[in-house]
N, C-alpha and C positions, 0 to 999 in steps of 0.2 A: 295134181290128180294123177292118181294110177293108170294105167294103159293096161288092163287086165290080158291077162294072154288070149290067144282066140282059140275056144276050146271045143266049140260047137263044127261040125262037118260043115261046105259050104250047101250043102243039099236042105241040112237041117235051120241056118241061116236065111235060105231063099223062102223056106216053107215058111218062117216068121215075119221074113219081110211080106207077105201076100198075106199074111193072116190077122198082123198083130198091130198095125198102126191105122185104121180106116175110120177114125175116132169125126172130120173135119166134115166129109161128106155127107151127103141123105139124111140131114136132123136140122133142127132148128131150135129155137128156144119157144117158138108155140105153139111145138107140137106136130105145125101139118106133117112131117114125112120123120118118124124115129122117134124116140123116145127120151126126152128132153134133161130126165135125170140121170142119165149114165154118161159120164166120158168114159172117155179111152184118157190111159197114162202111161208112158212110155219110160221105160229106165233101162242103164245099164247091167247086163248079165251079173248074176250076184255071183262071189264065191262060192258062196255057203247055201245051199238049199234051205237049211233051216230058218236061215235069217228071212229070205224072201215070203216063207209061210209066216214069220214073225209079223211082217210087215203089212201080208196080206190081214192078219186077222187085226192087227193094228188101224188097219183104213178103215175096216169093215165097224169100227166104232164110230167115225166120221161116218158113214150112210146111215149107220141106227139114229145116230142125232141130226143128220139134215135129209135124209130119204134121196141124196145123190148117189147112185153108184157107181163105184170107177173098179172098170175094169186095168186091171196090171199087166203088163205087157213086158218084154225084155228082147234086148239082145245086145251081143256082143258089141263092144266099144267100137271096133273097126267096123264094122256094118254100120254101125248108125253114122258114124263120120262121113262114110261113102255113100249113103242114102237116104239119109234126113232131110238135107236141102232139096234134093229132088222130091221126094213124096211132099216136102209143105210147099211147094211151087205148084206140084199138081191138085194140090186139096186132098192128096190121100194121106192123111196125117192126124198126129195123135192132137187130142184138143189140148193136154196138158203133157208136157214129154222134163225129164232132167236131163240138163249139161251144163257143162264148164261154162263157166264165167270166163271174162277177158275176152279181147279182140278177135283172136283166132279160133272164139267158138261161141259164146252169146253174143258177141260183137260182131262176126260175118252174118249172120241171121237178122240181126239187124238191121245192116246196113241193106240188105235184099228185103227190107220188108216183108219177112217173115213170123214178125215176132208183134204181141198184142202190148201195148203200153198199158205198165203197171204204175203209174207216176200217180197216178188219181187214186189205185186203190191203196197204193201206199197210205197218203191221208186218210181216206176213209176208215182204215180199217187200223193203223197207227201200229207199223210194221218196226218193229228196233233189230239194226242190224247195226255192225259195227258200221264207220265211216267207209271206210277203206274197203269193205266187202263190198258195200253198195255202190264205191266208183267202177267195182270191177263190173257191176251189170246197170250201168248208166253210159249209154253212149248216144250223145251230142244234145246231150241236157235231157234224155228221158230216160225212167227207169223201167226196164222192162223183163226181169227176173228179180228172183229170189236167190240169195246167192246159197250155196251148197256149204258141205260142211268145209270147216275149216281146216289145213294138215299141213302139216311142217315134217320140212325131210330134214334130219341127223344123223344120230351115231349110238343103234343102239348096240350093246355090249353086255358081255358074258361078266354079271359082278363076281360070281364065285370061281373063276378060272382068274379072271385080275387077282382075288383075294390070294387064289392059292400062288400065284406067281409073286408077290410082295408087289403088284401095279397099285397105283392109284386110278384115281379116273383122268382121262385125257384133261389137259384144260391148256394145252396149246400144241401149236403143230409140232415142238418138239417132244413132245409128252406124247403124240400119237407114235410118233417114228419109231421113239425110243421102246414104246410099248409094243409094238408090232414086230419087232426084232425080238426083242423077249417071248413073245409069242410064238414067234417061228421057230427059235433055239427049241422051244419046247415040242414041237412039232407041230402043232396049229396051226391052221389055216388064218393067219391076224385078222381077215375082211371077205368076206362073202360076198363079192361083185360079179355081178352079171349084167353081160351087155351083147347076150343074143339078139334079144328085137330092139334094140336101140333106142328106144325110149329111154331105158335105165341112163345111160349114157349122157341125156340132157338132166339130169335128176343128179349125176355124179357132178355135172359139171355146173351146174348152178348150188351147189353148198358151196364149192370150192371157192368159186369166185365170189361168193357173197360175204365168205368170211375172211375177205383176202378184202379186199376193197370196200365194203358196205352198201349200208342200204340206199344211202343220196347216188354214191356214184354206179350203183346196178342201176339205180332209175334213169341216170342220164344216159345209158347205154342202149336201154330197151327203147327209152321216147327217143333215140337218135342225134342225142347232142353230143354223146360221145359215140366213138366208133368198136363195132365188134374187135375191129382188125386193131389190138393194142397190144403191149408185152402182156398186160393185166390177164387179157383172156387167153393167151399163150401160156402163158406161167399156170395156168388151171386146166389146161388141154393139158400141158406136162408134166402135173404135178401128178396125172394118174398114170401116166406113161413111166415115172418114177418111182411110182409104189409096186407097177408090174412087174418092173426090171429089178425092184429088191426082193421080190418073192415074197409080197406080201399081200396079193389076189391070186384067187384059183388060177390054176394054169390053164392057159387060152380063157380068159375070161369072156371073150365075143364068142366063144362055144356054148359059155354058161348062161343059160335061162334064169329067168326070174326065179321061176319054184324052186330048182335046184338052189340056186343061192339062199331063199329060207329053208329049206332043210338043212343046209350047211349047218348054218346058226343052230337051228332046233337041235340038231342032233349035237352036237357040240364041236363039228367038226372047224367050226369056223370059230374064233373067239366075237368078231364084230360086224354085223351087219352097216351098209349106210344106205337109209331107204328113210319111210314115213310113216307119220305115227298113225296110220291105216292100221298098222301090224299091230297094235299093240291087243286087238281082242284075239287073234292069232296067235300070238306071244302066253298070254297067259293062258290057253287052251291046252299049248304044247311043249313048254318047255317045266321043267324040274328044277331051273334053277335062276337066282336071283337078275333080272334086268335093267339094267339103268339106263338111262336116253339124254345125250348131251348134242350139241349144236356139233357140226363138223368145225374142229378148231383151226383157227388162224393162227397165221406167221407172230400173230405177236399174243396172244391171248384166248380167250374163248373163243371167241365169233359169236357169231349169232345164225339162229336157225335161215332155213327159206321156209318161206312160208306161202299156204297158197288156198286155194279152193276148190272142193270139190263138184258134183253134179250139183246142181238145185234149179227148181219148176221154173220152167217157162208157160207163158201159154202161146198157142198158137195163131196167127194172126186171121188163118184161116177158119177157125171152129166157128160155130152158129150156137155155139151153147155157151155164149164167154161168163155169163153169171153165175153159170153154174161152175166153169172152171175155174174163173177166179172166188170163188166161196172153198174150191178145195184147195187153189193154193195160199187161204186164210187160214188152212187147217194145218196145213206142212210149215207155215210161218210162225204158228203160235210157241209157246212157251212150253207148254202141255207137250207137244211134238217134240219140243228141242231134247227134254229131258228125258222123253221117252228113248230117243236116238242113243241117247250115251249110254243109257242103261242095259239096252236090247243091240243095239249094233257096233254100240264103241265107236260111233262118229261124234265128233269133235263141233256145236250148231256155231255160227259167227254170231250168236246172239250173248248177251249177258245171262247168266243161270246160276243161278245158286245150288250150287254141285254138293252142299251140305247134305248127308242124309238118304245122300243118292246110293246105290249099289256099285262102287266100283274097285278096282284092284290099287293097290299102293300106286303101280307102274301107273294105272290110266289118270287117278288123281294127280299126280306129278305132272304128266303131259296138259290136262285139263289145265292145270293152274298154269304152267308156262306158255300154252297158248293162247288163253285169256290175258295175261297181261301182253305179250304182245297183238291180240285184238285191238285192245286199250290203246297201243301205245304208238302202233306201226310202223316201229322201226324190225323190218327183218328182210331178208331177202329174198328176191322172186325166182319160182319154178320158172323158167324160161319158156319150157314150151305152151304154156298156156298166156304167154302176152306177147310172144310174136307170129310171123305169117307161117303157113307151111312150106314156103319157101326155105325160111331162115331154119325152120326145124330139120327140114329135110338135111341142110347142109351141114346144123351140128351135129346129127344123131350119125351119119357119115363120117365128118370128120372124128369125131371120137373115135368109132369104131377103125378107120384110118388111122390117128394115132397108135393106138394101143396095137395095131398088128404092123407098124413100120411101114404103111401104106404112106402117109403124108408125115408132114411135122405137126409141132401145136402150132408155130405160125401158119403152116398154110390151113389147116384147119379156122383159124381166127379168120383168116382172110376169105376162106371162104363162108364163113358168117356174113361178113361185112360185104360180098358183091351180093349175096342173096337178099342182103337187106335192104338194096339200091334197087331191086326186078320191083 
């Protein structure tokens, strides 16, 4: 899940906090207080105002069919993570909210008793999602949410520039290094890497580690069967240090923010950008060259994509409008909504859909096909930050920045993650 840059001023965030998320109090299904046909849905702040407008118009079709009015409110990701659990505990939260899957997101709220159990709703409404995705919203045998959009993390590259330089698509680590050397000689930054916000380092570590050790071993580390304090994890940290020392990254990547790295790729200042599939729509809108997308190459071959899930809908355990909330989630879990998101939001639903006839770019069509294959097979690496605790994440973010700045060694960064996992 991409963690977007915090773009609103603190005062604005405070205002939203006070006004956006008041759906679970003062109302009831029986209509004793408030309107039972009006619910509030909280989502992460959208990067594109037009996307929010399109979403509001789309949700209006649900209101027309159901009679249930949905008020959409947004908050920046960092603000949501700080206040959401507090609001849900106090009863001053949304009826439905979109949030990340996995133990450190939906799992933490389920453990705190703040989520409505949707196990029966799955059976009654026949919601179909990929098995791995459903597992990410299942805690202690109960299903608490509908997984959000699927995301992969890999490497976008400028096909036109590669062709001009006589370079082929990188399908191994050696290919990636050789291509980066030639790109650097041509006066272009090989990889638009940013790590100012910190979370980017988590994605970079995730893709390098996944392509090095494979999905099974990555599962073992995340589940505690193997340790973060291992040569393989240290090597994944060290690889990016090596790339930085070779001049493959922008100067001082810990001073480069994510938006700047994107601009580097769009402008042609950088030939590649290692990031997630969520960028496809923006690439289609902002570049005038052909773009390819590949897994981060492994030491002996193509490597594997890192996969994950974005934010999906959960229902508050404190809502007094459960029936209306679940009916809205049913709308969000429908095939029709999934197809709409593909065409209008450029997101990839975690459900099997027929993409034939959908209006998408060639790049997005390729990403859709690749992601569907991964969703059915389940063979992909993990985006670490949604699978581990906040303590491990902080150790990973700090460790990655420390490695790039020379404040600690790759081995120390790996040991720091292992220590945090034991807390």
